[in-house]
N, C-alpha and C positions, 0 to 999 in steps of 0.2 A: 486354854495356857496361853494363847495369843492376847487375851484379854487381859489374863492376871498379869504378863508381862507388861502390856502398856499400864497396867494401873501402878508396877512397881515403878517403870520408868518415871512417870508424872510425879510420884510420890518423892523418890529418891532427887529428881530436878528441884520441887519445893522445899525440900530439907536443904538442899545445899544453897538454893538461894536465899533463906533463912539466915542459915548459919555464916555465908558470905556478908551477909547484911549485920549482923551482930557483929563480924571481923571488923567491917567498914568501919561502925560505931565505935569499935573499941580503937581503931587507931588514929581516928579524929579525936578521940579523947587524947590518946595519948600526944597526939602533936599540942592541942590546946593548952597540957600540962607543962611539955618542953617549952611553949614560946612564951608563957607566963600571960597574964592578965592582959586581953586584949580586946576590952571590951567597945562596943559601938552602943550607944543610945541614940535615942530619936533625933537628936539635936545635933548629932555629928555630921552634918549635910551644909556644904556650901553653894550659895548660887552664884554660878561664874557671870552668867547673863540671861537677862528675861528681855523679851522683844513681845509684841503683839501676838505673834505666832509660837513662839516657842519658849520653854525653860531650859536653859543648859546648868548642869550642875556638876560638881566635883564627888563622885560617889566615893564612899569611903571604902577602903578594902576590907575583906572579910563581910561582907554583908549580900544576902539576897535580893535581887531585883522585885520580886513577889514570889509567896507561897501559901500554898492552900491552906496551911496550920497558922489561923489567929495568933498562935500565941508565940510566934518567929517575927522578931522586928525584920521589918524591909524597906527596901526604899520608897516603897506604895506608902509605907503606915508613915514615913517622915514626911513625904509630900501631901497626904492627908492634911497634916497638922497645918505644914504652911499655905496650901492649897484649899480648903474646905468646899472652895466656889467651884473649883473647877474637877471636882469627883463626880464623874460618868457613871451614873450605877447600872448602864447598859453594855460597859465594858467589863470582862472576868473580871481586872483587878484596879478599873477604877478610872486608869489615864490611857492616854495614846504613848506609848514608848516608840520611838521612831528605830531604835536598834537595842542592842543590849551588851553589857558584859557579865564577864564571869565573874562569880561570888568572890574570888581571891585577887580580881584586879580591881583598879581603882582607877579615878580621873573622870573625863569627860564622856557623860550621857543626857543625849538630846531627849526631849519630852514634849511633843505636840499640844498647842492648847485646842486643839480643834480637829475635826477630821479631814479637813482639807489640807490643813500644815501636815498632818502624818501621812497622808497621801503622797504629798511633793517629797516629802522628807523620804518616804519609802523607795518613791521612782528614781531620787537621786542616788541612793545606795546602791538601789538594783543596777542602775546605768554607768554608775561608778563616778557619778557626778560629785563626788565624795572626796577627801584626802583625809585619812586619819595617819596619824604619827603617835608612836610608842615609845615611853622610856624603859630599858629592862638590864638588868645586872645579871650577867651570865655565870656559871659555872667555868672557870679555866680562862687562858688568855687566846682570844682568838686572832689566829696568825696574820689573816688578811684585813684591811681597813675598811674596804667595801665588798661585800657579797651580793648575791641575786641567789635566793632560794626558790627553787622552782621544783616542787613534789607534790603532786595529787595526794589528797586526802582523802580518808573512807573511815569506816568504824571497825573500832577494833571486835574481832569476832570470837575473841575468849568470850564466854558466858558471863565469868566473875564480872568483867568489866563492861559489861552491856548497859549503855545508856552512862558510862561515867567517863570513858576514854575512847578518844578518836586516834587513827593510825596512820602515819606517812606509808605510802606504795611501798617504800624497800623493806618495810617491816614485814617480817613472814604471816603475822597474826591480821593484816589489813585486808578488808573484805575485795573483792574482785570489782566491785560498783565504785568508783572513787569520782573525784570531783577536781580539774586542774585548782592549782594553788601557787601565788608568787609571793614574796616579800624580799624588799630591799631591808640591807641591814649596813649601817654604817658605826664603825668603832668610833667611841668616845674618849672613852679614858682606859686604860688596865690599872691595874690595884690589888688591892686584897680586901675580900670581905668575908666577914666569920673565919678569918684567919686562914683563909685558902685562896690564890690565885683567880681572879674575877675580872670581868670587861663589861664596863657599861656602854651600852648601844642606843642607836636612835632606829627604830624599825618602822617600815612602813608598807603593812601590807596591801597589795595589789589587789586582792581578791579577798572576800571576808567569810572565809571558811569556819565552822567551830573550831577552837583552841588551836587556829593555826600558827600563831607566833609562838606558842608554847611546842607544838609537834615540831616545827620548822627547828627551832632551837636546841631542842632534843635531837632531832636526826644529827645536826650539825656536829654533836659532843658536846653543845655547852648548854647543858639546861639552864632554865631561870632559876637564879637562887630562890629558895623557898616554895618552889612547885613540889608538892609533896606527893602529887597524881605521877606525875612524869620522872620524877627521881625514884620512882617503884618504892614509895613511903619511906624513902630515906631521910630525906632533907627537912627536919623536924625542928632544926632549932634556930634559924632567923625568923625574928618577929611577925615576918608576912611572906607572901611571894611577891617579889621585886618587879611587877608587871604593871604599867601605869600609863593609861591614856591620854596622852600630854596635850595634843594638838588635834582640833576637828575644823576644817573647812569644806561647808557646805555649799553648792550653787543649786538650787530650785527655782520653779516659777512664782512659788509664793514669796519666799526670802533668801537670803545667803547671809550666811554664819561664816564668823572667821573665831574661834576662841580657842586659848591659850591658858593652861594651869601654871602652877608654880611647880617646880622639880622638887619632888620628894624624897631622891635619893643624893641629897647632898652630903657630902663629909661632915658638915657642921652637924647634922644631926646623929647625935651617939648613938641610939638605938640600932641605927643602919650597921655599923660597926663596917664601915665602908671608907678604906684609905686609897686615894689615886696618888701614883707615884708618875703617870705618864698621860698629859692630854694629846691626844691627837687632833680633834677639832672640836670647837665650841658646838654649841645647838644651833645656833643660830647660822653659822656657816653649813653645818651639816643639811638642815634644814635646806638653804640654798643649794647646795650639790644635790640634792634629792628632786628639787625643782626643774634641775636641768636635765633631768633623766626622764621626765614624764613626756 
């Protein structure tokens, strides 16, 4: 009887995972339908800076860095086209990625040209000799102009969200094992995005946990606009998730980098549907204010 019960439990769990996968694919299909054509091609890549040791690119939103499925377009495919001589067949995906960005996040991504440069960059990120700054538009009006969010992050223990979501410690479904996480937030502008109150912010993650910025904004009650996962699958109409890796400063034994992208969340870009009616601080001044807090 015990063996039969165990087999039944395994079967039920496998069926649930199968159904959850179907459900997830269904909802992602709904997102693509609601957001309209958002096609990313192999040429949709911008090189911001190239040095003897690093390539720094501006990653498009809604593209994976790598994928086991050869039919899925990834950043790796884009790099293979531009830099065929740098492909290292000994690496799982051909290139030395110094760090990563989520599928839906756009902006600065650093690739090392060699093993030594990758090791130096990895050490710089590990020892926090890097400074990363992100632009985002959040749901609702953030009342305070400056915030430091300090909340540990762990796994989402709900089985259906395994490997999909993380959780802040204040959430009842957060795992007992957590890691410290800290983010500085400065309000840049307040306005309306897709017909609802919204706030444009500059984010400075002090730590680098998975989904850190998305979770910290969510726990504030100001989820990032277009964040399908942490809006509980409700925010499907914006054309993208409004999170962008805007600036990277890195000090390493091999080479120092200081790279900035353009702001993709301007009011002049029609598809953003972002109207600002209160400017609190400019981006350069916000970067300076954050530098004083280091």
